[in-house]
N, C-alpha and C positions, 0 to 999 in steps of 0.2 A: 504493500500500500504506500509506504514511504517513497519508494523509487518511482512508482506510478505518479504520485503527486508532483515530485520533482520534474518528471518528464513533461507533465502537462504545463507546468509553469515555464520551464525553459524553452519549450517548443514555440512559445509565443514570441520569444525574443531572439532565438538562435535558429540556425538551419537544422535540418534533420541530422546532418553529419555531426554538427557540434553537439546536439542533444545526445547522440550516441556516445560521444567522447565523455560528456559529463556523467552519464549513467555508468560507463565502464569504470570511471574513477571512483564513483560512490560505491559500486558493487565490490570493487577491489578492496575497499576499506574493511569489508566484512567477511572476506574469504581468504583461506590460506594461500591461494595462488595470486595474491594481490600484486606481487611484483610483475608477473607476466601481463596482467591486465593493465597495469599502469604503463608498461612499456608499449602495449598496443595502443592505448589512448594517446600516448606521446607521439607515436608514429603517425596516427591519424591526424593529429593536430598539425603536424609539420608537412604532411604530404599534400599536394594540390588536390582540391576537392573533385576535379574532373578526371582524376587518374583512372585508367582502365587497364586491366592486365592483358598483355599480348606477348607472344613469343617474338624475340628479336633474333634473326638469323646471325650466327657468328658469335653470339655472346655466351652460348652454352647454358642459358638459363631463361626462365620466364620472368620478365621484369616489367615494371610499371611504365605505362605510356602516359605523358602529361601534356596538357595544352601549352602552347607557346604564346597565347594571346597576352597583350599588355594588361595589367591588372591595377585598377585604381585603388588608392589607399582608402577610399570611401565605400568600397564594395561591401555587400552583405557578409562575405567571408572575413574581411578585415574586421568588421564590427563584431562578428561572432568571436573571433580570436581575442579581441580586446576584452569582451565580457569574460571569456574563459581565463585570460590572464589575471583579471581582477578577482576571479573566483578562486583560482588555485595558486596564484602568485607566479612570478617570473622564475625561470630556471636559472641556476647558478652552476656553471661547469667548473670543475676543479682545475688547478694549474697542471700543465702549462698553458691551458686555454686562457686567453685574455679576453675578458668581457668588455663590451662597449655599451653605449646607450643610444637612444633613438635620435639624438642630435646629429649623429654621423649621417643618417639618412634623410636629413632635412632637404627641402627643395632648394636646388641651386640653379645655375645658369642653364644646365641641360639635364632636366629631371633631377635625380639625386646626386648627379656629378657636375663638375664644372665644365667638362668637355665631352664630346661624343667619342665613341670607340674609334680606334685607329682604322684607317682605310685598308691596310694591308695585313690583316690578321693572319697568324700562322695556321697551317694545316687546312687551308681552304675553308675556314669557317665563314659562314654567311654574315656579312656585315650588318644587314638590317635586323636579323634575328639577334645578333649580339647586342646591338644598340637597344633594342626593346627589352631584352632580358636584363642587361646591366643597369640601365638608367631609368626605365619606366615600369618597374616591376618589383614586387616585394615577396610574392608567394609562388609564382609559376616558374616553370623550367623549360629548357629545350626538351624535345621529346626524348623519352628513354631510348638509348641506343644511337642517338644522333652522332655521338663522337665516333661511332663505328663507320658512319657514312663519310667521314672526313679522311684525310691522309694521315691522321695522327698515329694509328697503330702501325702502319707500314713504315712510317718515319722513325719510330722509336723502338720497335720490338727487338731489333738487333743492336741497339745502342748500348755501349758499355758505359757504366757510370750513371750519374744523375741527370735528370732533365729539369730545367728551371721553367716554371710557369709564371708568366708576367700578366699584370693587370691589363685588360683589353682597352682600358681608358688611358691610364697613366704610364704604363710600361714598367711599373714597380714590381719587383719580385714578390710573389705571394706564396708559392709552394715549390718545394724541391723534392722530387721523387725519382726512383725509390730510395728510401732510407730505412735500414733495418730489415730489408727484404730485397729480393731481386725484381727485375722488370717483369718477369713472368708472373710473379705473385701479385704485383701491383695491377697488371692488366686483367688477371683472373678475378681478383676481387671487384675491380671496376665493372667487369663484364657481368658479374653475378648480380650487381645492383642496378646497372643501366646508365650510370654516370661515373666519371672519374672519382675515385674514393681515396681520400688522403687520411693519414694518421697524425697524431700530435707532433711527432718529430719531423714531419714533412711540411709543417706550416711555418712560414716566415712571420713570426708574431709581431715584428715591428710594423707590419703593414696590414695585418688581418685582425678582425675582431668578431666575437660572437655576441649576438643580442639575446635578451632574455627569453625570446620565443624560439631560439635555436637558429635564427637566420644568421648566416655567415656572410660578412661584408668586408670590403676593404676600408681602410681608414679614410679614403677619399670618397666614399659613398657608392662604390660599385657593388651591386648585388652579386654574390658569388654562388650561393646555394644554402644548404642547411646542415647543421650538426645532428646526425642521427646515431647516437651511441648504440653499440651492440655489446655483446658479452665480453669483448676484449678491450673496450674503451671507446673514446670518442671516434666517430667516423664522419669526416667532412665530405658530404656528397655534393660535388661541385659541377656547375655547367662548364663544359669545355669552352664555349663561346665567351665566358667571362674571364678566362685565364689564357687566352690565345694571343695576347699582345706581344709586341717586340720590346726589347729593353729600351729604357729611356734614351732618346737621342739616336736610336738605330731603327730607321724605317726604310723600306725598300721603295 
């Protein structure tokens, strides 16, 4: 009865998806499997609401497919998440993850950034998609498996050593991978999730921050993706179009 009453109340102010998240969290508080339910609720809150599951050839896994449409900060999903944040509180990730606040993503000259994305992104990433995801978006992502349609895998799979991933807007280094594993392990994990997936030691924390809702951003306001922790720790699920820039001052 209690859960049904809560569902009736929140359904008037939240989407069905958000209502499910609230109920999972409440149910988790009263059951032994509470940790698993809370993790499921967290994943639902971070994933795009339009995600649908579909097999991606070449990834070796069935992974989520998400919309790439630009997403207004005043959308019903944003309002739902704001209510959930006030109900459950913001997340706080342990070091070495560096937390940031909403001021980083304030409106600037070009969406949440001062400049548009570079015109000559690496790995043949689409410029229009990159600009939309990086600068006019807070929740959505390039579609799952997009990175497999670029030249990224063929360019790096036989590379020895680390690859540096630069901000598509500013050219600042954001991630360096693989670290603590080899390239095959990095590509295999990324393939299983549908997006390039980085670990704590692969993040350049001088230039990257995590917000309270799990959103991963650059210090200059570039939307990068989300932190979706798993059983081994933080996992930063990142759009390739957000980290396909060239180093500062080096453009072709």
